[in-house]
C-alpha positions in Angstrom: 26.2 -6.4 -9.0 24.2 -5.9 -6.1 22.5 -8.9 -4.3 20.1 -9.3 -1.5 21.4 -10.1 1.7 19.5 -11.1 4.8 20.6 -9.2 8.3 20.2 -11.0 11.2 19.7 -9.2 14.7 19.0 -10.5 18.2 19.3 -7.9 20.2 18.7 -8.8 24.3 17.2 -6.1 27.0 17.1 -5.9 29.9 13.8 -5.0 31.8 11.8 -3.0 32.9 12.3 -1.2 28.5 8.9 1.6 27.2 8.2 0.3 23.2 4.8 2.5 23.4 2.1 0.6 21.5 -1.6 2.5 20.8 -3.6 -0.2 21.9 -5.1 -0.3 25.2 -3.7 -2.9 27.3 -6.0 -3.1 30.0 -7.4 -1.1 32.6 -5.3 1.8 34.5 -2.7 1.2 31.6 -1.0 4.3 30.6 1.7 3.2 28.4 0.9 -0.1 26.4 3.6 -2.3 26.0 4.1 -2.1 21.5 2.9 -5.8 20.1 2.2 -7.2 16.7 -0.7 -9.3 15.5 0.4 -12.2 17.4 0.3 -10.4 20.8 4.5 -10.4 20.8 6.5 -7.7 21.7 8.2 -5.7 19.0 11.0 -3.7 18.9 9.9 -1.0 16.1 12.3 -1.3 12.7 12.3 2.4 12.2 13.5 3.2 16.1 16.3 0.7 15.2 17.2 2.5 12.3 16.9 5.7 14.2 19.6 4.4 16.8 21.7 2.9 13.9 22.1 6.0 12.0 23.0 8.2 15.0 25.6 5.6 15.9 27.2 5.4 12.3 26.8 9.1 11.4 29.5 9.3 14.7 31.4 7.0 12.9 31.7 8.6 9.3 32.4 12.2 10.9 35.6 10.9 12.0 36.1 8.6 8.9 36.4 5.5 10.4 38.2 2.7 8.6 35.3 0.3 9.8 33.4 2.3 6.4 36.3 1.0 4.2 35.4 -1.5 1.5 37.8 -3.1 -1.2 38.8 -0.8 -4.3 39.1 2.0 -2.1 35.5 2.4 -1.5 33.7 3.6 1.5 29.8 2.9 2.8 27.7 6.4 2.6 25.3 6.1 6.2 22.9 8.0 3.3 23.4 5.7 0.5 22.2 2.5 3.7 19.4 4.4 5.3 18.4 6.5 3.0 17.4 10.7 2.5 14.5 12.8 2.7 13.3 14.4 -0.8 14.5 18.0 -1.3 12.2 20.7 -2.5 13.7 22.2 -6.2 12.2 24.2 -8.6 12.0 22.9 -11.7 9.5 20.2 -13.3 11.2 16.8 -12.0 11.4 17.2 -8.4 13.7 15.2 -6.3 12.3 11.3 -5.4 13.2 10.3 -1.6 15.8 8.1 -2.3 15.2 4.8 -0.6 18.5 3.1 1.4 19.8 -0.1 0.9 19.8 -1.1 4.3 15.9 -2.0 5.0 15.5 -2.5 8.7 12.1 -4.4 9.6 10.6 -4.8 13.0 12.4 -7.1 15.6 10.2 -9.8 17.7 10.8 -11.0 21.5 10.1 -15.0 21.0 8.2 -14.8 24.5 4.6 -15.5 26.2 2.1 -12.8 25.4 2.1 -11.6 29.5 2.8 -8.2 31.5 3.3 -6.7 34.5 3.5 -3.3 34.9 5.5 -0.5 36.6 4.8 3.3 37.8 6.4 6.2 37.1 6.0 9.2 39.1 7.2 13.1 38.4 8.5 15.1 41.9 7.8 18.7 42.3 10.7 20.8 42.3 9.1 23.4 44.8 7.0 21.0 47.4 9.2 17.9 47.3 6.9 15.6 46.6 4.8 14.2 44.2 3.4 16.4 41.2 -0.8 15.8 41.1 -1.8 14.3 37.4 1.9 12.9 37.3 1.7 9.1 37.9 2.3 7.2 34.9 1.8 3.1 34.7 3.6 1.4 31.9 3.5 -2.0 30.8 6.0 -4.6 31.3 6.7 -7.4 28.6 9.1 -9.0 31.5 9.7 -8.7 35.0 12.3 -6.5 36.2 15.6 -7.4 35.6 14.8 -10.1 33.3 16.3 -10.1 29.9 14.6 -10.5 26.3 16.1 -11.2 23.1 14.1 -9.6 20.1 15.2 -11.2 16.8 14.3 -10.3 12.8 15.6 -10.1 9.5 16.4 -7.6 7.2 17.3 -7.2 4.3 20.5 -5.1 2.5 21.3 -4.5 -1.4 24.9 -4.7 -2.3 28.1 -6.8 -3.4 29.8 -9.4 -0.8 32.4 -7.2 0.1 29.5 -4.5 1.1 28.2 -7.3 3.1 31.2 -8.1 5.3 31.8 -4.4 5.4 28.2 -4.0 7.2 28.4 -6.7 9.2 31.6 -5.4 10.9 29.9 -1.7 10.9 26.5 -3.0 12.6 28.7 -4.8 15.4 30.0 -1.9 16.6 27.2 0.2 15.8 25.5 -1.8 18.6 27.7 -2.1 20.7 27.3 2.1 20.9 24.2 1.7 21.3 23.6 1.7 25.1 19.7 1.6 25.6 16.8 1.0 23.6 13.1 2.9 23.6 11.5 5.1 25.7 13.1 7.0 28.6 16.2 5.5 28.3 18.5 8.5 30.4 16.1 7.3 33.3 17.4 3.6 33.1 15.1 2.4 31.3 16.0 -0.3 28.3 19.4 -1.3 29.1 21.3 -2.6 26.1 22.6 -6.3 26.8 25.6 -5.4 24.0 27.6 -8.7 25.2 24.5 -11.1 24.2 23.6 -9.3 20.8 24.4 -10.4 17.5 24.2 -9.2 14.1 25.1 -11.6 10.9 25.0 -10.8 7.3 24.2 -13.5 4.1 23.7 -13.7 1.0 20.0 -14.5 0.5 19.1 -17.5 -0.8 17.2 -18.1 -4.1 13.7 -17.7 -4.0 11.6 -20.3 -6.2 10.3 -19.2 -9.1 6.5 -19.6 -10.4 5.9 -18.3 -13.5 3.8 -20.6 -16.2 6.1 -22.0 -19.0 5.8 -20.3 -22.5 3.1 -17.8 -21.0 3.3 -13.6 -21.6 0.5 -13.2 -19.0 0.1 -15.0 -15.2 -2.2 -14.7 -12.3 0.4 -14.6 -9.4 -0.9 -15.4 -5.6 1.5 -15.0 -2.5 1.7 -14.0 0.8 3.4 -10.6 2.9 6.0 -11.5 5.4 5.1 -8.8 8.2 2.4 -6.0 8.0 2.1 -3.9 5.1 1.5 -0.1 4.4 0.1 0.8 0.7 -2.7 2.4 -0.6 -2.4 5.2 2.2 -5.5 7.8 2.7 -5.5 10.6 4.7 -8.2 9.8 7.8 -7.3 13.1 9.9 -4.3 16.1 9.9 -2.1 13.4 11.4 -3.6 10.1 10.9 -2.6 7.7 7.7 -4.3 5.0 6.8 -3.2 2.1 5.2 -5.7 -0.4 2.5 -6.4 -3.7 2.0 -6.3 -4.0 -1.9 -2.0 -3.7 -3.1 -2.2 -1.2 -5.9 -1.1 -2.7 -8.9 1.6 1.0 -8.9 2.9 -0.5 -5.3 4.0 -3.5 -6.9 5.3 -2.1 -9.6 6.9 0.7 -7.6 8.7 -2.6 -5.5 9.9 -4.1 -8.9 11.0 -0.9 -10.3 13.4 -0.3 -7.0 14.8 -4.4 -7.8 15.5 -3.2 -10.6 17.2 -0.6 -9.5 19.3 -2.2 -6.9 20.2 -4.7 -9.5 21.9 -2.0 -11.7 19.2 -1.3 -13.9 17.8 2.5 -14.7 13.8 1.8 -15.0 13.0 5.3 -14.8 15.0 6.3 -17.8 12.9 6.0 -20.8 15.6 6.2 -23.2 16.1 2.4 -22.3 14.4 -0.2 -24.2 14.0 -1.3 -20.6 12.2 1.4 -18.8 10.3 1.8 -22.1 9.6 -1.7 -21.5 8.7 -1.4 -17.5 6.1 1.5 -18.8 4.0 -1.3 -20.7 3.9 -3.5 -17.9 0.6 -4.8 -16.6 -0.2 -5.4 -13.3 -3.2 -5.5 -11.8 -4.5 -5.1 -8.3 -3.6 -7.2 -5.6 -6.5 -8.4 -3.9 -7.0 -10.6 -0.7 -8.6 -13.9 -1.2 -10.5 -16.5 0.7 -11.9 -19.4 -0.2 -10.3 -19.0 -4.1 -12.7 -16.0 -4.4 -11.6 -12.1 -4.3 -12.5 -10.3 -1.7 -12.5 -5.8 -1.7 -14.6 -5.9 -4.8 -17.0 -3.2 -4.5 -21.0 -3.5 -4.6 -22.5 -0.8 -7.7 -23.1 2.4 -6.1 -26.8 2.1 -8.1 -27.8 -0.4 -5.0 -30.4 1.0 -3.3 -31.8 -0.3 -0.2 -35.9 0.0 0.1 -38.3 -0.8 3.1 -41.4 -1.8 2.1 -43.4 -4.9 3.1 -40.0 -6.4 3.5 -36.4 -5.0 3.4 -35.3 -5.2 -0.6 -32.2 -4.6 -2.2 -33.0 -2.7 -5.7 -30.3 -1.7 -8.6 -31.5 2.2 -9.5 -29.8 2.2 -12.1 -31.7 3.5 -15.6 -34.9 4.4 -13.5 -36.3 7.3 -14.2 -36.8 8.4 -10.8 -34.1 7.0 -8.5 -35.1 8.3 -5.4 -38.3 6.8 -5.6 -38.9 3.1 -7.7 -42.3 1.3 -7.3 -44.0 4.4 -5.4 -41.6 3.6 -1.9 -38.6 5.9 -1.1 -34.8 4.3 -1.5 -32.0 4.7 1.2 -28.4 5.8 -0.8 -25.5 3.8 0.0 -23.9 6.7 2.4 -27.1 6.3 4.2 -26.9 2.9 4.8 -25.6 1.1 8.1 -22.7 -1.3 8.4 -25.4 -4.5 8.6 -27.0 -3.2 5.4 -23.3 -3.0 3.3 -22.6 -6.7 4.7 -26.1 -7.6 3.3 -25.5 -6.1 -0.2 -22.0 -8.1 -0.1 -23.6 -11.4 0.8 -25.9 -10.8 -2.1 -24.0 -10.6 -4.9 -20.7 -12.7 -3.6 -18.1 -9.8 -2.5 -16.7 -10.4 0.7 -15.2 -8.0 3.1 -11.7 -9.1 4.2 -11.0 -9.3 8.3 -7.9 -8.2 8.0 -6.6 -6.8 11.4 -5.3 -3.0 11.7 -2.4 -2.4 13.7 -1.5 1.5 15.0 1.8 2.9 15.2 3.2 5.9 16.7 5.4 8.2 15.6 6.8 12.2 16.6 10.1 13.8 15.6 12.8 14.5 18.3 14.5 17.6 19.4 17.9 17.8 18.3 18.3 20.8 21.4 16.2 19.1 24.0 16.2 15.2 22.5 12.4 15.3 23.7 10.0 15.5 21.2 8.7 18.4 19.6 5.3 20.2 19.7 2.5 19.5 16.9 4.6 16.5 15.8 3.1 13.6 16.1 1.4 11.3 13.3 -0.2 8.1 13.8 0.1 5.4 11.0 -2.2 2.2 11.1 -0.4 -0.7 9.0 -2.7 -4.1 7.6 -1.5 -7.2 9.4 -0.6 -10.3 7.2 -2.9 -12.4 9.2 -6.9 -12.1 9.6 -9.0 -12.2 12.4 -9.1 -15.7 12.7 -5.1 -16.1 12.5 -4.5 -17.2 9.2 -2.1 -15.9 6.7 -3.7 -13.7 4.0 -3.2 -14.6 0.6 -3.2 -11.8 -2.4 -4.0 -12.4 -5.9 -2.7 -10.3 -9.2 -2.2 -10.8 -12.8 0.5 -9.6 -14.4 0.8 -9.0 -18.4 3.8 -8.7 -20.3 2.4 -9.4 -23.9 3.2 -5.3 -24.7 6.7 -5.1 -22.8 7.2 -8.1 -24.9 7.1 -6.1 -28.0 9.2 -3.4 -26.9 12.0 -5.6 -25.6 12.0 -9.5 -24.8 14.8 -9.9 -22.4 13.3 -7.2 -20.5 10.3 -8.7 -20.1 11.7 -12.5 -19.2 13.3 -10.4 -16.6 10.4 -8.7 -15.1 9.0 -12.4 -15.4 11.8 -13.6 -13.3 11.5 -11.2 -10.6 7.7 -11.1 -10.6 7.9 -14.4 -10.6 9.8 -15.2 -7.0 9.4 -12.7 -4.7 8.9 -9.0 -3.9 11.0 -7.0 -1.7 10.3 -3.5 -0.3 6.6 -3.3 -0.7 5.2 -0.1 0.7 6.2 1.9 3.7 7.4 -1.0 5.6 9.5 -2.7 3.2 7.5 -5.7 3.3 8.5 -8.9 1.2 5.5 -10.3 -1.1 6.4 -14.3 -1.9 5.2 -15.9 -4.3 3.6 -19.1 -3.3 2.0 -19.7 -7.0 1.7 -19.1 -10.5 -1.3 -20.3 -12.8 -2.0 -19.1 -16.7 -4.2 -16.1 -16.8 -7.8 -17.1 -18.2 -8.7 -15.2 -21.8 -11.6 -12.5 -21.4 -14.8 -13.1 -22.1 -16.3 -11.8 -25.3 -19.1 -9.2 -23.8 -22.6 -10.1 -25.0 -23.7 -8.3 -28.4 -27.4 -7.1 -27.3 -27.4 -3.9 -25.1 -27.9 -2.3 -22.8 -24.3 -2.7 -20.8 -23.6 -1.9 -17.1 -20.3 -1.4 -16.3 -19.0 -1.2 -12.9 -15.2 0.2 -11.9 -13.8 -2.2 -9.3 -10.8 -0.6 -9.2 -10.4 3.4 -9.0 -10.2 5.2 -12.4 -9.4 8.8 -13.7 -11.8 9.5 -16.0 -11.9 13.3 -16.2 -8.5 15.5 -16.5 -8.4 18.7 -13.9 -7.5 20.5 -17.0 -11.0 19.3 -18.9 -13.3 19.4 -16.2 -13.5 23.1 -16.4 -14.8 22.6 -19.9 -18.1 21.6 -18.9 -21.2 23.4 -17.3 -22.1 19.8 -15.5 -20.7 16.3 -14.3 -22.7 14.7 -17.1 -21.2 16.3 -20.0 -17.5 15.6 -18.6 -18.7 11.7 -18.2 -20.2 11.4 -21.9 -17.9 13.3 -23.4 -15.6 10.7 -21.7 -17.2 7.6 -23.2 -17.6 9.4 -26.6 -13.8 9.3 -26.3 -12.8 5.7 -25.3 -16.6 4.0 -27.6 -18.1 6.8 -30.0 -20.8 4.3 -31.2 -22.0 3.9 -27.1 -24.2 6.2 -25.3 -24.6 7.4 -21.5 -28.3 6.4 -20.4 -27.3 7.1 -17.0 -24.2 6.8 -14.3 -23.8 6.9 -10.4 -20.3 7.4 -9.1 -18.3 9.1 -5.8 -14.9 10.9 -6.3 -11.8 11.7 -4.5 -9.7 14.7 -5.4 -6.0 12.5 -4.8 -3.0 14.2 -5.1 -1.0 16.1 -2.3 2.2 16.2 -1.2 3.5 13.4 -3.7 1.9 15.4 -6.5 3.8 18.3 -5.7 7.3 16.6 -5.8 6.7 15.2 -9.3 5.0 18.4 -11.1 6.3 22.0 -11.1 2.7 23.5 -10.5 2.7 22.5 -7.2 -0.2 20.6 -5.7 -2.7 19.6 -8.6 -5.2 17.3 -7.5 -6.5 14.4 -9.3 -10.1 13.7 -9.6 -10.1 9.4 -8.9 -13.6 7.8 -9.5 -13.8 5.1 -7.0 -14.3 1.5 -7.2 -18.2 0.6 -7.5 -18.8 3.5 -10.0 -21.3 2.3 -12.7 -22.6 3.5 -16.0 -25.2 2.3 -18.2 -24.6 2.2 -21.5 -26.6 1.7 -24.9 -26.0 1.9 -29.0 -27.7 1.4 -31.6 -28.6 -2.6 -32.9 -26.2 -1.1 -36.2 -23.5 -0.7 -33.6 -24.2 -2.5 -31.0 -21.7 -5.3 -32.0 -18.9 -2.4 -32.0 -19.5 -1.4 -29.1 -19.8 -5.1 -27.4 -16.1 -5.8 -28.7 -14.6 -2.5 -27.9 -16.3 -3.6 -24.2 -14.4 -6.5 -24.6 -11.1 -5.2 -25.0 -11.8 -2.8 -22.1 -12.3 -5.3 -19.6 -9.2 -6.6 -20.8 -6.7 -3.3 -20.7 -8.9 -1.0 -18.1 -10.2 2.8 -18.4 -8.1 4.6 -20.6 -6.6 8.3 -18.5 -7.7 11.3 -20.8 -5.9 14.8 -21.6 -6.9 17.4 -23.7 -3.9 18.8 -25.4 -5.2 22.0 -26.8 -7.9 21.7 -28.6 -7.7 17.7 -28.6 -8.1 14.7 -26.4 -5.3 12.0 -26.0 -4.7 9.4 -23.8 -2.1 9.2 -21.2 0.5 6.4 -20.9 3.6 8.1 -19.6 3.9 6.7 -15.2 5.4 10.1 -15.5 2.1 12.3 -15.8 0.3 10.2 -13.6 0.6 7.0 -11.6 -3.3 5.9 -11.6 -2.6 4.2 -15.4 -4.9 0.9 -16.5 -1.3 -0.4 -16.5 -1.2 -0.1 -13.1 -4.3 -1.7 -12.8 -6.6 1.6 -11.9 -9.9 1.5 -14.5 -10.4 -2.0 -14.3 -14.3 -2.8 -14.9 -16.2 -5.8 -15.2 -19.5 -5.8 -17.4 -23.2 -6.8 -16.0 -21.7 -8.7 -13.9 -23.4 -10.8 -10.2 -22.8 -7.5 -8.8 -25.9 -6.6 -10.9 -27.5 -9.5 -11.4 -28.0 -10.8 -8.2 -30.5 -7.4 -7.5 -33.7 -7.0 -8.2 -34.2 -3.9 -10.9 -35.8 -0.6 -10.7 -37.6 -1.7 -13.6 -39.4 -5.2 -11.5 -40.4 -2.3 -8.8 -42.0 0.4 -11.2 -45.6 0.6 -11.4 
């Protein structure tokens, strides 16, 4: 069985070297140095991965004995570094294969300082400096000074595979003459005789889980910058979110299960079915023991009369004109107005810095960057703007998994209660610091009406079903008629996004098929007759505990979707979390109080 190993690198470079960053470091600097959130220089893990893969692929091409493992086996380069998805016809297209070697950034433990060097281009015809061809490069150390980059990466494998990998990586490092940009012009000299790499079994992490409990609230911290819940801000700009979806946590758990020799995607096995029933909430950043990044209801309006006022317009007969005065809807607010609304209802916004990384494809023919192959990633730091580690809190419920297979549920609790490796794009590790018994869901008060708030995004409309309704209002009412037949939708405020794209095209034969995802902050006003009020309150209590279900039309009937192979936006993955009549509403004036 594969177990996690620490791969400790110490790579020594001689200045000058170029690890280009995206943040301006000073006036007149064309190429700033890449630094982490603490201002320390970085040797990016992606760069190290690319150079090592190229070196080891050359060894594999000549069937080097260094790849040999006991028992006649060999280490495969593709298995170590992973493989891209390959387009294919058929309903289930292949996914990218994650490598067993997860390389992370290496950090230079030097005091934040810099100098610079200039580069020029000579005109071939004139023999002088070409106009406009001066480049000022930031250096993190004076010329000829050596800098050591260190860090620990992760490898999943057996003890004999780890021993083979160590020898292989030592050889691979010796084959790399230089790191960084402009290597062919003398930059980034690798001092191979001083660089080292070791592979050792990772010590077992301390396990946190309340004894005898199937539900727990876990709190943990990331070991590096991370990238999850990605949105596309522009054609070539991808921005990571500050909230970690339950789907990302469950995906990391599934990857750990695969490395341990299980088949979590096989729904014919008890473990596969138990994993599908496992409920993991979104992980929100916390400060002073309160969750941040929770939404302000979209029904909150800003109004200026004799003073600035924030009003909840849910249920107002004329939301654009309350008490004879006009209101500003949230899309028209300034940042200061958003901050005031968050403060009013106690919903803080986490101050987590963004870290930009640039990537480009290198031409195999020319060895330089290809045209129109540049894209940017925006990661989230593991610290806040004050330099303190950010903790994340989420809830895990193995109750339904326990009913399917008790042994699998125990395994999930053991893995989730220690550390989660391979979270998101950067393969970050989420180490659990503490665990507590999850509180029981409070019973919703019987008298209505009820104000329901989406705390996390939710799929409430099946794309196939949307076409069957003339208006959005009909579709929303139809959803609640199925979920809570006794309730009536009196009013609602929603915004939605169409998500899907490349990820969706890999998992369904129809290709691109976007999902209609209601944004967090969408809210609904429900009512019921006096005879049905208790039934509705009980149903709302159950939905607060479980989340809003995903519905799909199957012929003439509507059914609930519980299979992650159809969509990841399931309540079991943290989507569709709701609250009812919480402070997010009660902290504001009501429209009725200002209606003449």
